[in-house]
DRENDO-1510 file (C-alpha; in Angstrom, 1 decimal, always signed):
<recs>
REC; n; res; u; v; w
REC; 1; MET; +19.3; -65.6; -16.6 .
REC; 2; TYR; +23.1; -65.9; -16.6 .
REC; 3; ILE; +25.0; -64.5; -19.6 .
REC; 4; LYS; +28.2; -66.4; -20.3 .
REC; 5; ARG; +31.1; -64.1; -19.7 .
REC; 6; HIS; +34.1; -64.3; -21.9 .
REC; 7; ILE; +36.5; -63.7; -19.0 .
REC; 8; GLU; +35.6; -67.1; -17.6 .
REC; 9; ILE; +38.4; -68.8; -19.6 .
REC; 10; ALA; +41.1; -66.4; -18.3 .
REC; 11; LEU; +39.7; -66.6; -14.8 .
REC; 12; LEU; +39.8; -70.4; -14.7 .
REC; 13; GLN; +43.3; -70.4; -16.1 .
REC; 14; ARG; +44.4; -68.0; -13.4 .
REC; 15; ALA; +42.9; -70.4; -10.8 .
REC; 16; LYS; +45.2; -73.1; -12.1 .
REC; 17; GLU; +48.2; -70.8; -11.6 .
REC; 18; ARG; +47.6; -68.9; -8.4 .
REC; 19; GLY; +46.3; -69.6; -5.0 .
REC; 20; ALA; +44.0; -66.6; -5.0 .
REC; 21; ILE; +42.1; -64.9; -7.8 .
REC; 22; VAL; +41.1; -61.3; -7.4 .
REC; 23; LEU; +38.3; -60.0; -9.6 .
REC; 24; THR; +37.8; -56.3; -9.6 .
REC; 25; GLY; +35.3; -54.1; -11.5 .
REC; 26; ALA; +32.6; -51.4; -11.1 .
REC; 27; ARG; +29.4; -52.0; -9.2 .
REC; 28; GLN; +26.8; -54.3; -10.9 .
REC; 29; VAL; +29.0; -55.5; -13.8 .
REC; 30; GLY; +28.4; -59.1; -12.7 .
REC; 31; LYS; +31.4; -60.1; -10.6 .
REC; 32; THR; +29.4; -62.0; -8.0 .
REC; 33; THR; +27.2; -63.7; -10.5 .
REC; 34; LEU; +30.2; -64.8; -12.6 .
REC; 35; ILE; +31.9; -66.5; -9.6 .
REC; 36; GLU; +28.7; -68.1; -8.4 .
REC; 37; ASN; +28.2; -69.7; -11.9 .
REC; 38; ILE; +31.7; -71.0; -12.5 .
REC; 39; LYS; +32.3; -72.1; -8.9 .
REC; 40; PRO; +28.8; -73.1; -7.6 .
REC; 41; ASP; +30.0; -75.7; -5.2 .
REC; 42; ILE; +32.4; -73.7; -3.0 .
REC; 43; THR; +31.5; -71.8; +0.1 .
REC; 44; LYS; +30.4; -68.2; -0.4 .
REC; 45; VAL; +30.5; -65.3; +2.1 .
REC; 46; THR; +29.8; -61.7; +1.5 .
REC; 47; PHE; +31.0; -58.8; +3.5 .
REC; 48; ASP; +28.1; -56.8; +2.3 .
REC; 49; ASP; +26.5; -58.6; +5.3 .
REC; 50; LEU; +27.4; -56.5; +8.3 .
REC; 51; THR; +27.2; -59.4; +10.7 .
REC; 52; VAL; +29.6; -61.5; +8.7 .
REC; 53; ARG; +31.8; -58.5; +8.1 .
REC; 54; ASP; +32.0; -57.7; +11.9 .
REC; 55; ARG; +32.9; -61.3; +12.7 .
REC; 56; ALA; +35.8; -61.2; +10.2 .
REC; 57; ILE; +37.1; -57.9; +11.4 .
REC; 58; GLY; +36.7; -58.8; +15.1 .
REC; 59; ASP; +38.5; -62.1; +14.9 .
REC; 60; ALA; +39.9; -62.8; +11.4 .
REC; 61; ALA; +41.7; -66.0; +12.6 .
REC; 62; ALA; +38.5; -67.6; +13.9 .
REC; 63; PHE; +36.6; -66.5; +10.8 .
REC; 64; MET; +39.2; -68.2; +8.6 .
REC; 65; GLN; +39.0; -71.4; +10.7 .
REC; 66; MET; +35.2; -71.4; +10.3 .
REC; 67; ASN; +35.4; -70.8; +6.6 .
REC; 68; PRO; +38.2; -72.9; +5.2 .
REC; 69; PRO; +39.1; -72.8; +1.5 .
REC; 70; PRO; +38.1; -73.2; -1.2 .
REC; 71; ILE; +36.0; -70.2; -0.6 .
REC; 72; PHE; +34.5; -67.2; -2.5 .
REC; 73; ILE; +34.6; -63.9; -0.5 .
REC; 74; ASP; +32.5; -61.1; -2.0 .
REC; 75; GLU; +33.3; -57.4; -1.3 .
REC; 76; VAL; +36.4; -58.6; +0.5 .
REC; 77; GLN; +37.8; -55.0; +0.8 .
REC; 78; TYR; +35.5; -54.3; +3.7 .
REC; 79; ALA; +37.5; -56.6; +6.0 .
REC; 80; PRO; +41.2; -56.1; +5.2 .
REC; 81; GLU; +42.1; -57.8; +8.4 .
REC; 82; ILE; +41.7; -61.2; +6.7 .
REC; 83; PHE; +44.3; -60.7; +4.0 .
REC; 84; PRO; +47.3; -61.7; +6.2 .
REC; 85; TYR; +45.4; -64.9; +7.1 .
REC; 86; ILE; +44.7; -65.7; +3.4 .
REC; 87; LYS; +48.5; -65.3; +2.8 .
REC; 88; ILE; +49.2; -67.7; +5.7 .
REC; 89; ALA; +46.7; -70.2; +4.4 .
REC; 90; LEU; +48.2; -70.1; +0.8 .
REC; 91; ASP; +51.8; -70.4; +2.0 .
REC; 92; LYS; +50.8; -73.4; +4.1 .
REC; 93; SER; +48.7; -75.3; +1.6 .
REC; 94; LYS; +50.4; -74.3; -1.7 .
REC; 95; ARG; +47.1; -75.2; -3.4 .
REC; 96; LYS; +45.8; -73.3; -6.5 .
REC; 97; GLY; +42.4; -71.7; -6.8 .
REC; 98; ASP; +41.6; -71.7; -3.1 .
REC; 99; PHE; +40.4; -68.2; -2.8 .
REC; 100; PHE; +38.1; -66.2; -5.1 .
REC; 101; LEU; +38.0; -62.6; -4.0 .
REC; 102; THR; +35.8; -59.9; -5.5 .
REC; 103; GLY; +35.3; -56.2; -4.8 .
REC; 104; SER; +34.0; -53.0; -6.4 .
REC; 105; GLN; +36.3; -50.7; -4.5 .
REC; 106; LYS; +39.4; -51.3; -6.5 .
REC; 107; PHE; +41.8; -49.0; -4.7 .
REC; 108; GLU; +41.2; -50.6; -1.3 .
REC; 109; LEU; +41.1; -54.1; -2.8 .
REC; 110; MET; +44.3; -53.7; -4.7 .
REC; 111; LYS; +46.1; -52.0; -1.8 .
REC; 112; ASN; +45.5; -55.0; +0.4 .
REC; 113; ALA; +46.1; -57.6; -2.3 .
REC; 114; SER; +49.4; -56.1; -3.3 .
REC; 115; GLU; +50.6; -55.8; +0.3 .
REC; 116; SER; +49.6; -59.3; +1.4 .
REC; 117; LEU; +49.1; -61.5; -1.7 .
REC; 118; ALA; +52.0; -60.4; -3.9 .
REC; 119; GLY; +53.0; -63.3; -6.1 .
REC; 120; ARG; +50.1; -65.3; -4.8 .
REC; 121; ALA; +47.1; -63.7; -6.6 .
REC; 122; GLY; +46.0; -63.5; -10.2 .
REC; 123; ILE; +44.2; -60.2; -10.8 .
REC; 124; LEU; +41.5; -59.6; -13.4 .
REC; 125; GLU; +39.1; -56.8; -14.1 .
REC; 126; LEU; +35.5; -57.3; -15.3 .
REC; 127; LEU; +33.9; -54.6; -17.3 .
REC; 128; GLY; +30.2; -54.5; -18.4 .
REC; 129; LEU; +28.8; -56.8; -21.0 .
REC; 130; SER; +30.6; -56.7; -24.4 .
REC; 131; LEU; +28.8; -56.7; -27.7 .
REC; 132; ARG; +30.2; -60.2; -28.2 .
REC; 133; GLU; +28.6; -61.4; -25.0 .
REC; 134; MET; +25.3; -59.7; -25.7 .
REC; 135; ARG; +25.1; -61.4; -29.1 .
REC; 136; LYS; +26.3; -64.8; -27.6 .
REC; 137; GLU; +29.3; -65.0; -29.9 .
REC; 138; ASP; +32.1; -67.5; -29.3 .
REC; 139; TRP; +34.9; -65.3; -30.3 .
REC; 140; TYR; +37.4; -64.6; -27.6 .
REC; 141; VAL; +40.4; -63.2; -29.4 .
REC; 142; PRO; +41.6; -59.7; -28.5 .
REC; 143; PHE; +41.0; -57.3; -31.4 .
REC; 144; LEU; +43.9; -56.5; -33.7 .
REC; 145; PRO; +43.4; -54.9; -37.1 .
REC; 146; THR; +45.5; -57.4; -39.1 .
REC; 147; LEU; +44.3; -59.3; -42.1 .
REC; 148; ASP; +44.8; -62.6; -40.3 .
REC; 149; TYR; +42.6; -61.5; -37.4 .
REC; 150; LEU; +39.9; -60.0; -39.6 .
REC; 151; MET; +39.6; -63.0; -42.0 .
REC; 152; GLU; +39.3; -65.3; -39.0 .
REC; 153; ARG; +36.8; -63.0; -37.4 .
REC; 154; LYS; +34.8; -62.9; -40.6 .
REC; 155; LYS; +34.1; -66.6; -40.4 .
REC; 156; ALA; +32.2; -66.0; -37.1 .
REC; 157; LYS; +30.5; -62.8; -38.5 .
REC; 158; LYS; +27.1; -61.7; -37.2 .
REC; 159; GLU; +25.5; -58.8; -38.9 .
REC; 160; LEU; +24.8; -55.7; -36.9 .
REC; 161; ALA; +22.4; -53.1; -38.2 .
REC; 162; ILE; +22.6; -49.4; -37.2 .
REC; 163; LYS; +19.1; -49.6; -35.9 .
REC; 164; GLU; +20.2; -52.4; -33.5 .
REC; 165; LEU; +23.4; -50.5; -32.4 .
REC; 166; TRP; +22.0; -47.3; -30.9 .
REC; 167; PRO; +19.6; -48.9; -28.5 .
REC; 168; ILE; +22.6; -50.9; -27.2 .
REC; 169; ILE; +24.8; -47.8; -26.9 .
REC; 170; HIS; +21.9; -45.9; -25.1 .
REC; 171; ARG; +20.9; -48.7; -22.7 .
REC; 172; GLY; +24.4; -49.5; -21.7 .
REC; 173; SER; +26.3; -52.6; -20.7 .
REC; 174; MET; +25.0; -53.5; -17.3 .
REC; 175; PRO; +23.9; -57.1; -17.2 .
REC; 176; GLU; +20.7; -56.5; -15.2 .
REC; 177; LEU; +19.5; -53.9; -17.7 .
REC; 178; PHE; +20.3; -56.3; -20.6 .
REC; 179; THR; +18.6; -59.4; -19.2 .
REC; 180; ASN; +15.5; -57.5; -17.8 .
REC; 181; ILE; +14.1; -55.4; -20.6 .
REC; 182; ASP; +11.3; -54.3; -18.3 .
REC; 183; PHE; +13.7; -52.6; -15.9 .
REC; 184; ASP; +13.2; -48.8; -16.3 .
REC; 185; TRP; +16.4; -47.3; -17.6 .
REC; 186; GLN; +16.1; -44.1; -15.7 .
REC; 187; ASN; +15.2; -45.8; -12.4 .
REC; 188; TYR; +18.2; -48.2; -12.8 .
REC; 189; TYR; +20.8; -45.5; -13.3 .
REC; 190; SER; +19.3; -43.2; -10.7 .
REC; 191; ASP; +19.7; -45.9; -8.1 .
REC; 192; TYR; +23.1; -46.8; -9.5 .
REC; 193; VAL; +24.5; -43.3; -9.1 .
REC; 194; LYS; +23.0; -42.9; -5.6 .
REC; 195; THR; +24.5; -46.2; -4.4 .
REC; 196; TYR; +27.9; -45.5; -6.0 .
REC; 197; ILE; +28.2; -42.1; -4.4 .
REC; 198; GLU; +26.9; -43.2; -1.0 .
REC; 199; ARG; +28.9; -46.4; -0.8 .
REC; 200; ASP; +32.1; -46.0; -2.9 .
REC; 201; VAL; +32.8; -42.3; -3.1 .
REC; 202; ARG; +32.2; -41.7; +0.6 .
REC; 203; LYS; +34.6; -44.5; +1.4 .
REC; 204; LEU; +37.4; -43.1; -0.8 .
REC; 205; THR; +37.1; -39.4; +0.0 .
REC; 206; GLN; +35.4; -36.7; +2.0 .
REC; 207; VAL; +32.9; -35.1; -0.4 .
REC; 208; ALA; +31.4; -32.1; +1.3 .
REC; 209; ASP; +28.5; -31.9; -1.1 .
REC; 210; GLU; +27.4; -35.0; -2.9 .
REC; 211; ALA; +25.5; -32.9; -5.4 .
REC; 212; ASP; +28.9; -31.4; -6.4 .
REC; 213; PHE; +30.3; -34.9; -7.1 .
REC; 214; LEU; +27.2; -35.7; -9.3 .
REC; 215; LYS; +27.8; -32.5; -11.2 .
REC; 216; PHE; +31.4; -33.6; -11.6 .
REC; 217; MET; +30.4; -37.0; -13.0 .
REC; 218; THR; +28.1; -35.2; -15.4 .
REC; 219; ALA; +30.8; -32.8; -16.5 .
REC; 220; CYS; +33.1; -35.8; -17.2 .
REC; 221; ALA; +30.3; -37.5; -19.2 .
REC; 222; SER; +30.1; -34.4; -21.3 .
REC; 223; MET; +33.8; -34.9; -22.2 .
REC; 224; THR; +33.6; -38.6; -23.2 .
REC; 225; GLY; +35.6; -39.3; -26.3 .
REC; 226; GLN; +37.4; -36.0; -25.9 .
REC; 227; LEU; +40.6; -34.6; -24.4 .
REC; 228; LEU; +40.6; -34.4; -20.6 .
REC; 229; ASN; +40.4; -30.8; -19.4 .
REC; 230; ILE; +40.9; -30.6; -15.7 .
REC; 231; ALA; +40.6; -26.8; -15.5 .
REC; 232; SER; +37.3; -26.9; -17.4 .
REC; 233; LEU; +36.0; -29.6; -15.1 .
REC; 234; ALA; +36.9; -27.7; -12.0 .
REC; 235; ARG; +35.3; -24.5; -13.3 .
REC; 236; LYS; +32.0; -26.2; -14.3 .
REC; 237; VAL; +31.6; -27.7; -10.8 .
REC; 238; GLY; +33.1; -24.9; -8.8 .
REC; 239; ILE; +35.9; -26.9; -7.2 .
REC; 240; SER; +39.6; -26.6; -7.1 .
REC; 241; GLU; +41.8; -28.3; -9.7 .
REC; 242; PRO; +43.4; -30.6; -7.0 .
REC; 243; THR; +39.9; -31.7; -6.0 .
REC; 244; ALA; +39.0; -32.3; -9.6 .
REC; 245; LYS; +42.1; -34.4; -10.0 .
REC; 246; ARG; +41.3; -36.4; -6.9 .
REC; 247; TRP; +37.7; -37.0; -7.9 .
REC; 248; LEU; +38.8; -38.0; -11.4 .
REC; 249; SER; +41.1; -40.6; -9.8 .
REC; 250; ILE; +38.1; -42.0; -7.9 .
REC; 251; LEU; +36.1; -42.4; -11.1 .
REC; 252; LYS; +39.0; -44.1; -12.8 .
REC; 253; THR; +39.8; -46.4; -9.9 .
REC; 254; SER; +36.2; -47.4; -9.4 .
REC; 255; GLY; +35.8; -48.4; -13.1 .
REC; 256; ILE; +33.6; -45.6; -14.2 .
REC; 257; ILE; +36.0; -44.0; -16.7 .
REC; 258; TYR; +39.0; -45.0; -18.8 .
REC; 259; LEU; +41.8; -42.6; -19.6 .
REC; 260; LEU; +43.5; -43.2; -23.0 .
REC; 261; LYS; +47.2; -42.4; -22.8 .
REC; 262; PRO; +48.7; -39.9; -25.3 .
REC; 263; TYR; +51.5; -41.4; -27.4 .
REC; 264; SER; +54.6; -39.2; -27.0 .
REC; 265; ASN; +57.6; -39.3; -29.1 .
REC; 266; ASN; +60.3; -36.7; -29.9 .
REC; 267; ALA; +59.7; -37.2; -33.6 .
REC; 268; ILE; +56.2; -35.8; -33.3 .
REC; 269; LYS; +56.3; -32.1; -32.9 .
REC; 270; ARG; +54.4; -30.7; -29.9 .
REC; 271; ALA; +52.5; -34.0; -29.4 .
REC; 272; VAL; +49.6; -33.5; -27.0 .
REC; 273; LYS; +50.4; -35.0; -23.6 .
REC; 274; THR; +46.8; -34.9; -22.2 .
REC; 275; PRO; +44.8; -38.1; -22.0 .
REC; 276; LYS; +41.4; -38.6; -23.6 .
REC; 277; LEU; +38.5; -39.5; -21.3 .
REC; 278; TYR; +36.0; -42.3; -22.0 .
REC; 279; PHE; +33.1; -43.5; -19.9 .
REC; 280; LEU; +33.2; -47.3; -19.7 .
REC; 281; ASP; +29.4; -47.5; -19.8 .
REC; 282; THR; +27.7; -45.4; -22.4 .
REC; 283; GLY; +24.3; -45.9; -20.7 .
REC; 284; LEU; +25.5; -44.2; -17.6 .
REC; 285; ALA; +27.0; -41.3; -19.6 .
REC; 286; ALA; +23.7; -40.9; -21.5 .
REC; 287; TYR; +21.7; -40.9; -18.3 .
REC; 288; LEU; +23.9; -38.3; -16.7 .
REC; 289; LEU; +23.6; -36.1; -19.8 .
REC; 290; ARG; +19.9; -36.6; -20.0 .
REC; 291; TRP; +19.8; -38.2; -23.4 .
REC; 292; LEU; +16.6; -40.0; -22.7 .
REC; 293; SER; +16.2; -42.1; -25.8 .
REC; 294; SER; +18.4; -43.8; -28.4 .
REC; 295; GLU; +16.8; -41.7; -31.1 .
REC; 296; THR; +17.8; -38.4; -29.4 .
REC; 297; LEU; +21.3; -39.7; -28.7 .
REC; 298; PHE; +21.8; -40.8; -32.3 .
REC; 299; ASN; +20.6; -37.4; -33.6 .
REC; 300; GLY; +22.3; -35.4; -30.9 .
REC; 301; ALA; +25.5; -33.3; -31.0 .
REC; 302; MET; +27.4; -36.0; -29.1 .
REC; 303; SER; +26.6; -39.0; -31.2 .
REC; 304; GLY; +30.1; -39.2; -32.7 .
REC; 305; HIS; +31.7; -39.0; -29.3 .
REC; 306; PHE; +29.4; -41.7; -28.0 .
REC; 307; PHE; +30.1; -44.0; -31.0 .
REC; 308; GLU; +33.9; -43.5; -30.4 .
REC; 309; THR; +33.4; -44.2; -26.7 .
REC; 310; PHE; +31.5; -47.4; -27.4 .
REC; 311; VAL; +34.2; -48.6; -29.9 .
REC; 312; VAL; +37.1; -47.9; -27.5 .
REC; 313; SER; +35.3; -49.7; -24.6 .
REC; 314; GLU; +34.5; -52.7; -26.8 .
REC; 315; ILE; +38.1; -53.1; -28.0 .
REC; 316; LEU; +39.2; -52.7; -24.3 .
REC; 317; LYS; +36.8; -55.4; -23.3 .
REC; 318; SER; +38.3; -57.8; -25.8 .
REC; 319; TYR; +41.6; -57.5; -24.0 .
REC; 320; THR; +40.4; -57.5; -20.3 .
REC; 321; ASN; +38.1; -60.5; -21.0 .
REC; 322; ALA; +41.1; -62.4; -22.3 .
REC; 323; GLY; +43.0; -61.5; -19.2 .
REC; 324; ARG; +45.4; -59.4; -21.2 .
REC; 325; GLN; +46.8; -56.0; -20.3 .
REC; 326; GLU; +46.0; -53.5; -23.0 .
REC; 327; ASP; +48.7; -51.1; -24.4 .
REC; 328; PHE; +46.6; -48.4; -26.0 .
REC; 329; TYR; +47.3; -44.8; -27.0 .
REC; 330; PHE; +46.1; -42.0; -29.2 .
REC; 331; LEU; +48.2; -39.4; -31.0 .
REC; 332; ARG; +47.6; -35.7; -31.6 .
REC; 333; ASP; +50.2; -33.3; -32.8 .
REC; 334; GLY; +50.4; -29.6; -32.3 .
REC; 335; ASN; +48.4; -28.9; -35.4 .
REC; 336; GLY; +45.4; -30.9; -34.2 .
REC; 337; HIS; +46.1; -33.9; -36.5 .
REC; 338; GLU; +44.9; -37.0; -34.6 .
REC; 339; ILE; +44.9; -40.8; -34.7 .
REC; 340; ASP; +42.1; -42.0; -32.6 .
REC; 341; LEU; +43.6; -45.2; -31.3 .
REC; 342; LEU; +47.0; -46.9; -31.4 .
REC; 343; ILE; +47.3; -50.6; -30.3 .
REC; 344; PHE; +51.0; -51.3; -29.4 .
REC; 345; GLN; +52.2; -54.9; -29.7 .
REC; 346; ASP; +55.6; -56.4; -30.5 .
REC; 347; ASN; +57.2; -53.0; -31.0 .
REC; 348; THR; +54.5; -52.2; -33.6 .
REC; 349; LEU; +51.8; -49.5; -33.6 .
REC; 350; PHE; +48.5; -50.5; -35.2 .
REC; 351; PRO; +46.6; -47.3; -36.1 .
REC; 352; LEU; +42.8; -46.9; -36.0 .
REC; 353; GLU; +40.3; -44.2; -36.8 .
REC; 354; ILE; +36.8; -44.4; -35.5 .
REC; 355; LYS; +34.1; -42.8; -37.7 .
REC; 356; GLN; +30.4; -42.8; -37.3 .
REC; 357; ARG; +29.7; -43.3; -41.1 .
REC; 358; THR; +29.2; -46.2; -43.5 .
REC; 359; ASN; +31.6; -45.0; -46.3 .
REC; 360; PRO; +35.0; -43.9; -45.0 .
REC; 361; SER; +37.7; -42.9; -47.5 .
REC; 362; LEU; +41.4; -42.5; -47.8 .
REC; 363; LYS; +41.2; -39.0; -46.3 .
REC; 364; ASP; +40.1; -40.6; -43.0 .
REC; 365; ILE; +43.5; -42.2; -42.6 .
REC; 366; LYS; +45.6; -39.3; -43.9 .
REC; 367; HIS; +47.0; -38.7; -40.4 .
REC; 368; PHE; +48.5; -42.2; -40.3 .
REC; 369; ALA; +51.4; -40.6; -42.2 .
REC; 370; MET; +52.5; -39.1; -38.9 .
REC; 371; LEU; +53.7; -42.5; -37.8 .
REC; 372; GLY; +56.3; -42.6; -40.5 .
REC; 373; GLU; +58.3; -40.0; -38.5 .
REC; 374; ILE; +58.8; -42.5; -35.7 .
REC; 375; LYS; +61.8; -44.6; -36.5 .
REC; 376; GLU; +62.1; -46.8; -33.4 .
REC; 377; VAL; +58.8; -48.6; -33.9 .
REC; 378; LYS; +57.1; -50.4; -36.8 .
REC; 379; VAL; +53.8; -49.2; -38.3 .
REC; 380; GLY; +51.4; -52.1; -38.5 .
REC; 381; GLU; +48.1; -52.7; -40.3 .
REC; 382; GLY; +45.1; -50.6; -39.4 .
REC; 383; GLY; +42.0; -48.9; -40.7 .
REC; 384; VAL; +38.8; -47.2; -40.0 .
REC; 385; VAL; +36.3; -48.8; -37.6 .
REC; 386; CYS; +32.9; -47.6; -38.8 .
REC; 387; LEU; +29.3; -48.5; -39.6 .
REC; 388; SER; +30.0; -50.2; -42.9 .
REC; 389; GLN; +28.6; -53.8; -43.1 .
REC; 390; ASP; +31.5; -55.0; -45.3 .
REC; 391; LEU; +35.2; -55.5; -44.7 .
REC; 392; LEU; +36.9; -53.6; -47.5 .
REC; 393; PRO; +40.4; -52.4; -48.5 .
REC; 394; LEU; +41.3; -48.7; -48.3 .
REC; 395; ASN; +44.9; -49.1; -49.5 .
REC; 396; GLU; +47.8; -51.4; -48.7 .
REC; 397; GLY; +47.6; -52.5; -45.1 .
REC; 398; PHE; +44.6; -50.3; -44.2 .
REC; 399; ARG; +41.0; -51.3; -44.3 .
REC; 400; ILE; +37.4; -50.4; -43.7 .
REC; 401; ILE; +36.6; -52.4; -40.5 .
REC; 402; PRO; +32.9; -53.0; -39.6 .
REC; 403; LEU; +31.8; -52.9; -36.0 .
REC; 404; TRP; +31.0; -56.6; -36.1 .
REC; 405; ALA; +34.7; -57.3; -36.6 .
REC; 406; ILE; +35.7; -56.0; -33.1 .
</recs>
């Protein structure tokens, strides 16, 4: 069963503007299925097929002659030899939407795309299923905590009970797990991790001990929703800090984690300059940490961190699915005062707190006052994203924001 992906609109728009469309994303988030469904009539080849891959590598010119555009090439990063020929074809034809290229090894894919297809390719990233997609909502607007956005969003409101939410957070956002409820959760993620390490990690770096990389992934999962601590990661796994930095880059590049940038400004005394780490799939993080049921996750010590991780990833998806580049930050000063998320648009910072409770109060937004020290940007509307069912005011410009409003 195909689930309609909200990125379809942005992808088809890019196809009207560029000769090639490059769709990146982690393994199994649905890249291939998406292109197959929106472009069912064009030729498809996959370089997962070793025979096809060898032909493309051995004689890229002949391969392109035998497979003229429009064409969909899956896992295109495995045959970088064809990128110059795609460039030649685009420069000759000047047509739009001739090449749809996907790949789960973002570093290799983007390296070749930037070198050969600069100015010729529209680039998008697909993440796992969003809550909007799971609930079949027709709301495509990137989240912004303004009254205009929230009132329009309320018109398309679908209630979301807490008892519905935690099984979603625990099971994760992979399309196959969502569409096939009989797929064993542990088996799925066990196979996923094994495939990821064997196929992607080996390609990107020399890992002497794959068990160490799995330990590293698990240590990162234990930090989801928290400040990144490279030294602590290195100690936990028994690796050097340079190795930990390199492995962290692999997780980021391959779409496993997201690093939220710290907002730095001279007006904020001793502002923290370390990013926060978030797993992009809460199901994978729960599997690595052995939270084996939604009940134990909800009642466990990390439930608040998982809730924050889920909210940040959902807000991020609302931007990537619209083909928009996010500009997100968090702010923590030297006294430990923190604002969980800042959305920066039009020289304005929109502040958000993320709380796993149903009844936030004014004390939850007391640190928003830090933003008043920053003179060169405006402070926009904001609030507390939480488990309340109702959209309610806190004070002027700040509101209680239910999860359904994201």
